[in-house]
C-alpha positions as CSV (number, residue, x, y, z in Angstrom):
1,X,-4.3,-57.7,1.9
2,X,-1.1,-55.7,1.3
3,X,-2.7,-54.0,-1.7
4,X,-5.7,-52.9,0.4
5,X,-3.4,-51.5,3.2
6,X,-1.3,-49.7,0.6
7,X,-4.4,-48.1,-1.0
8,X,-5.8,-47.0,2.3
9,X,-2.4,-45.5,3.3
10,X,-2.0,-43.8,-0.1
11,X,-5.6,-42.4,0.0
12,X,-5.1,-41.0,3.5
13,X,-1.8,-39.4,2.5
14,X,-3.4,-37.7,-0.5
15,X,-6.4,-36.5,1.5
16,X,-4.2,-35.2,4.3
17,X,-2.0,-33.1,2.0
18,X,-2.8,-29.5,1.7
19,X,-2.8,-27.9,-1.8
20,X,0.3,-25.9,-2.4
21,X,-1.5,-23.4,-4.6
22,X,-5.0,-22.6,-3.3
23,X,-5.3,-19.3,-5.2
24,X,-8.3,-18.7,-7.5
25,X,-8.1,-16.7,-10.7
26,X,-11.0,-14.6,-11.8
27,X,-10.3,-14.5,-15.5
28,X,-8.3,-12.1,-17.6
29,X,-5.1,-10.2,-17.0
30,X,-3.4,-7.0,-17.9
31,X,-1.4,-6.9,-21.1
32,X,1.1,-4.4,-19.6
33,X,3.4,-4.9,-16.6
34,X,2.9,-1.3,-15.5
35,X,-0.5,-0.4,-14.0
36,X,-1.1,3.2,-13.2
37,X,-3.3,4.2,-10.3
38,X,-4.8,7.3,-8.7
39,X,-6.1,7.6,-5.1
40,X,-9.0,10.0,-5.0
41,X,-9.3,10.0,-1.2
42,X,-6.3,11.8,0.2
43,X,-7.0,10.5,3.7
44,X,-6.1,7.0,2.5
45,X,-3.1,7.9,0.3
46,X,-0.7,6.1,2.7
47,X,-2.9,3.0,2.7
48,X,-3.1,2.9,-1.1
49,X,0.6,3.5,-1.6
50,X,1.5,0.9,1.1
51,X,-0.7,-1.7,-0.7
52,X,0.8,-0.9,-4.1
53,X,4.3,-1.2,-2.6
54,X,3.4,-4.7,-1.2
55,X,2.5,-5.9,-4.7
56,X,5.4,-4.1,-6.3
57,X,7.9,-5.9,-4.0
58,X,6.2,-9.3,-4.0
59,X,8.2,-10.8,-6.9
60,X,5.3,-10.6,-9.4
61,X,6.3,-9.0,-12.6
62,X,4.0,-6.0,-12.4
63,X,4.3,-2.5,-11.0
64,X,1.6,-0.3,-9.7
65,X,2.7,3.3,-10.4
66,X,1.0,6.4,-9.0
67,X,-0.2,8.8,-11.7
68,X,-2.5,11.6,-12.4
69,X,-6.3,10.9,-12.5
70,X,-6.3,11.4,-16.3
71,X,-3.6,8.8,-16.9
72,X,-4.7,6.3,-14.3
73,X,-6.0,2.9,-15.4
74,X,-7.1,2.2,-11.8
75,X,-9.1,4.7,-9.8
76,X,-9.4,4.2,-6.1
77,X,-11.8,6.2,-4.0
78,X,-14.9,6.3,-1.8
79,X,-17.4,7.2,-4.5
80,X,-16.9,3.9,-6.4
81,X,-17.9,1.5,-3.7
82,X,-21.1,-0.5,-3.3
83,X,-19.7,-2.4,-0.4
84,X,-16.7,-1.8,1.9
85,X,-14.0,-2.7,-0.7
86,X,-15.3,-3.2,-4.2
87,X,-13.3,-3.7,-7.4
88,X,-15.1,-3.1,-10.6
89,X,-12.7,-4.6,-13.2
90,X,-13.4,-3.9,-16.9
91,X,-12.3,-6.7,-19.3
92,X,-12.2,-6.6,-23.1
93,X,-11.6,-9.9,-24.8
94,X,-10.2,-11.6,-21.7
95,X,-7.8,-8.6,-21.1
96,X,-8.2,-6.3,-18.1
97,X,-8.1,-2.7,-19.4
98,X,-9.2,-0.6,-16.4
99,X,-10.6,-0.8,-12.9
100,X,-12.3,1.2,-10.2
101,X,-11.7,0.3,-6.6
102,X,-14.3,1.5,-4.1
103,X,-13.3,2.0,-0.5
104,X,-15.4,2.9,2.4
105,X,-14.5,5.4,5.1
106,X,-14.4,4.3,8.7
107,X,-11.3,2.1,8.7
108,X,-8.0,3.1,10.1
109,X,-5.1,3.4,7.7
110,X,-3.7,0.0,8.7
111,X,-6.9,-2.0,8.0
112,X,-7.4,0.1,4.8
113,X,-4.0,-0.9,3.5
114,X,-5.0,-4.6,3.9
115,X,-8.4,-3.9,2.2
116,X,-6.7,-2.1,-0.7
117,X,-4.1,-4.9,-1.1
118,X,-7.1,-7.3,-1.4
119,X,-8.8,-5.1,-4.0
120,X,-5.6,-4.7,-6.0
121,X,-5.5,-8.6,-6.0
122,X,-8.9,-8.4,-7.8
123,X,-7.5,-5.7,-10.1
124,X,-4.7,-8.2,-11.1
125,X,-7.3,-11.0,-11.8
126,X,-7.4,-12.9,-8.5
127,X,-10.6,-14.2,-7.0
128,X,-11.6,-14.9,-3.4
129,X,-9.7,-17.7,-1.7
130,X,-11.7,-19.8,0.7
131,X,-9.3,-22.6,1.6
132,X,-6.5,-21.1,3.6
133,X,-5.2,-17.8,5.0
134,X,-4.8,-15.4,2.2
135,X,-5.2,-11.7,1.5
136,X,-7.8,-12.8,-1.0
137,X,-10.0,-14.2,1.7
138,X,-13.5,-12.8,1.2
139,X,-13.6,-10.3,4.1
140,X,-11.3,-8.1,6.3
141,X,-12.1,-7.2,9.8
142,X,-10.1,-6.2,12.9
143,X,-6.9,-5.9,10.8
144,X,-6.9,-9.4,9.4
145,X,-8.6,-11.4,6.6
146,X,-11.2,-14.2,7.2
147,X,-8.9,-17.2,7.6
148,X,-5.8,-15.5,8.9
149,X,-4.8,-15.0,12.6
150,X,-5.7,-11.7,14.2
151,X,-2.7,-9.5,15.2
152,X,-2.0,-9.1,18.9
153,X,-3.5,-6.0,20.6
154,X,-1.7,-2.8,19.5
155,X,-0.4,-4.3,16.3
156,X,-1.4,-4.6,12.7
157,X,-1.0,-7.0,9.8
158,X,2.0,-5.4,8.1
159,X,2.6,-8.4,5.8
160,X,-0.2,-7.4,3.5
161,X,0.2,-10.3,1.1
162,X,0.3,-14.0,1.8
163,X,2.5,-16.4,-0.3
164,X,-0.6,-18.0,-1.9
165,X,-1.8,-14.6,-3.2
166,X,1.6,-14.0,-4.8
167,X,1.7,-17.5,-6.3
168,X,-1.6,-16.7,-8.1
169,X,-0.4,-13.4,-9.5
170,X,2.9,-15.1,-10.5
171,X,0.8,-17.6,-12.5
172,X,-0.7,-14.7,-14.4
173,X,2.3,-12.3,-14.8
174,X,5.4,-14.4,-14.2
175,X,8.1,-13.7,-11.6
176,X,8.7,-15.6,-8.4
177,X,7.5,-15.5,-4.8
178,X,10.1,-13.7,-2.8
179,X,11.0,-15.1,0.6
180,X,9.2,-13.4,3.5
181,X,11.4,-11.2,5.6
182,X,10.4,-9.6,8.9
183,X,7.4,-10.1,11.1
184,X,3.8,-10.6,10.0
185,X,2.6,-8.1,12.6
186,X,4.0,-4.6,13.3
187,X,3.4,-2.1,16.1
188,X,1.0,0.7,15.3
């Protein structure tokens, strides 16, 4: 009887425990720690730079660096999209060598920063996350991703990356998840 009670309790404990790492990898990674990008849509330059900054300060050992179009490995613009937010990542032998990120007009700069942060996650090799709140949730709307809380009225999701997203990128590139500082939502 004791063994049966123990097994039931142990099974319940295991089932009730959330995974610490729910991120999903898409396959491949960059062989360099510096990834150059170029934003072709000047109206969204702030959003693109803000998303790149979020990844650059996340603790992952990569840096997105703004460059000229000719030297960019990642092109970001409205002409590349098939859907609102679309990363076309080119891989050669399991290595990511370039990408085009398509963005759609019609989003304010705050929501676009979240969309670009999501697409840069794909550029790094992350896939959609369906299990918990993550920047890599499959869709963004009203300034938040699918499984994350919406910001209060008049605010935006200024914490563009969630810890799970960073853990996934750290798995690929090394580094460590930096502790979060500041609020998740900011005034517009």
